C-alpha positions in Angstrom: 50.4 -16.7 65.7 49.7 -15.6 62.1 46.3 -15.2 60.9 44.8 -17.5 58.3 43.6 -14.4 56.1 45.8 -13.3 53.2 45.4 -10.5 51.1 45.6 -12.3 48.2 44.4 -10.5 45.1 44.9 -7.0 46.2 47.6 -5.0 44.7 50.6 -3.7 46.2 48.8 -0.2 46.0 45.6 -1.3 47.7 47.5 -2.9 50.4 49.2 0.5 50.8 45.8 2.4 51.1 45.0 -0.1 53.8 47.9 0.4 55.8 47.4 4.0 55.8 43.9 4.0 56.5 44.7 1.5 59.4 47.5 4.1 60.8 45.3 7.3 60.3 42.3 5.3 61.9 44.5 4.6 64.9 45.4 8.1 65.2 42.1 10.0 64.5 39.5 7.1 64.5 38.8 7.9 61.1 40.4 8.5 57.9 39.9 11.3 55.3 40.5 11.1 51.7 42.6 14.3 51.8 44.8 12.9 54.4 45.2 9.7 52.7 46.4 11.8 49.5 48.6 13.9 51.6 50.3 10.4 53.3 50.6 8.4 50.1 51.6 11.8 48.0 49.3 10.9 45.2 46.4 12.8 43.9 42.8 12.8 45.2 41.6 11.1 42.3 43.7 8.3 42.6 42.5 7.9 46.0 38.9 7.8 45.0 39.5 4.8 42.8 41.3 2.9 45.3 38.6 3.6 48.0 35.9 2.4 45.9 38.1 -0.8 45.0 38.3 -1.2 48.8 34.9 -0.6 49.5 33.7 -3.1 46.8 36.0 -5.8 48.6 34.2 -5.1 51.7 37.4 -3.7 53.4 36.5 -0.2 54.2 33.4 1.7 54.7 33.3 4.6 52.3 30.8 7.3 51.0 32.0 10.1 48.9 32.6 13.1 51.2 32.7 11.2 54.3 35.4 9.6 56.6 36.7 6.3 55.8 36.9 3.3 58.3 38.1 0.0 58.1 35.5 -2.9 58.3 36.5 -5.8 60.5 37.8 -7.7 57.4 39.8 -4.8 56.4 41.2 -4.4 59.8 42.3 -7.9 59.9 44.1 -7.6 56.3 45.5 -4.4 57.2 46.9 -6.0 60.5 48.5 -8.7 58.6 49.9 -6.3 55.9 51.7 -4.4 59.0 52.6 -7.5 60.5 54.5 -8.8 57.3 56.0 -5.0 57.3 57.5 -5.2 60.9 58.6 -8.7 60.6 60.5 -7.9 57.3 61.9 -4.7 58.6 63.1 -6.5 61.7 64.9 -9.1 59.9 66.5 -6.4 57.7 67.9 -4.4 60.7 68.4 -7.4 63.0 69.8 -10.2 60.6 71.2 -8.0 57.6 72.1 -5.0 59.6 70.6 -2.3 57.2 70.1 1.0 58.4 66.7 1.7 59.4 65.6 3.7 56.4 67.1 1.0 54.2 64.9 -1.7 56.2 62.0 0.5 56.0 62.1 0.8 52.0 62.9 -2.6 51.4 60.1 -3.8 53.9 57.8 -1.6 51.9 58.7 -3.3 48.6 58.7 -7.0 49.8 55.9 -6.9 52.1 53.5 -7.2 49.1 55.2 -10.2 47.7 56.1 -12.6 50.4 54.1 -15.7 51.0 52.7 -16.7 54.4 55.3 -19.5 54.6 58.2 -17.2 54.1 57.1 -14.8 56.8 56.5 -17.8 59.4 60.0 -18.8 58.5 61.6 -15.4 58.9 59.9 -15.2 62.5 61.4 -18.6 63.3 64.9 -17.4 61.8 64.7 -14.2 64.0 63.9 -16.2 67.2 66.6 -18.8 66.4 69.6 -16.1 66.0 68.2 -14.2 69.1 68.2 -17.3 71.4 70.5 -19.9 69.9 73.6 -20.1 71.9 75.4 -21.0 68.6 74.1 -17.9 67.3 72.7 -14.8 69.5 74.3 -11.6 69.9 77.8 -12.7 69.6 76.9 -14.3 66.2 75.3 -11.1 65.2 78.3 -9.3 66.2 80.5 -11.6 64.2 78.3 -10.9 61.1 78.7 -7.2 61.8 82.2 -7.4 61.6 82.4 -9.7 58.6 80.3 -7.1 56.6 82.3 -4.3 57.8 85.6 -6.2 56.6 84.3 -8.3 53.9 87.5 -8.9 52.1 88.8 -10.9 55.1 87.4 -14.5 55.6 85.9 -14.8 59.1 87.9 -16.3 62.0 85.6 -19.4 62.4 88.1 -21.3 64.3 88.5 -18.4 66.9 84.7 -18.1 66.7 84.0 -21.7 67.5 86.4 -21.8 70.4 85.0 -19.0 72.1 81.5 -20.6 71.6 82.6 -23.9 72.9 84.1 -22.4 76.0 80.9 -20.4 76.6 78.9 -23.5 76.4 81.7 -25.6 78.6 80.7 -23.5 81.5 77.1 -24.1 81.2 75.9 -27.0 83.9 75.8 -30.3 82.0 72.3 -31.8 81.4 71.8 -35.4 82.9 
């Protein structure tokens, strides 16, 4: 279930800082400004400004020349940002069949703008296409073939016949 907390009011850049701090903290127990700068490929001065802004919002514990940690609310915001990122990446790879690198890049861009209702619909859509007998892996494979041969219209009649045959072998509900 999704958190009720959203990161409204944070810029995409500040959200990126929270993500990086979360991952560094997970790997090293703390984050350091120089590691953040390296990971984000930015100057240390940019990191300092962002850290001050995040600290002012109560999302990180920060003092100059000290290690950085997330506060409880900062961790919650970071988890939600990462959750949106992972859902988008899964949607791009599973439903749209993008390469992992493309999925990652698009998820990074869109995670900052997508709203909570849209994210929840994506989650439900992913569940639907994985489990619905009218969708599932056959449907995804048909979509993959359609993408490869986009000039040809899909053979819907054959696909429907195949789906109906599969459904007819299932036990009937009373």
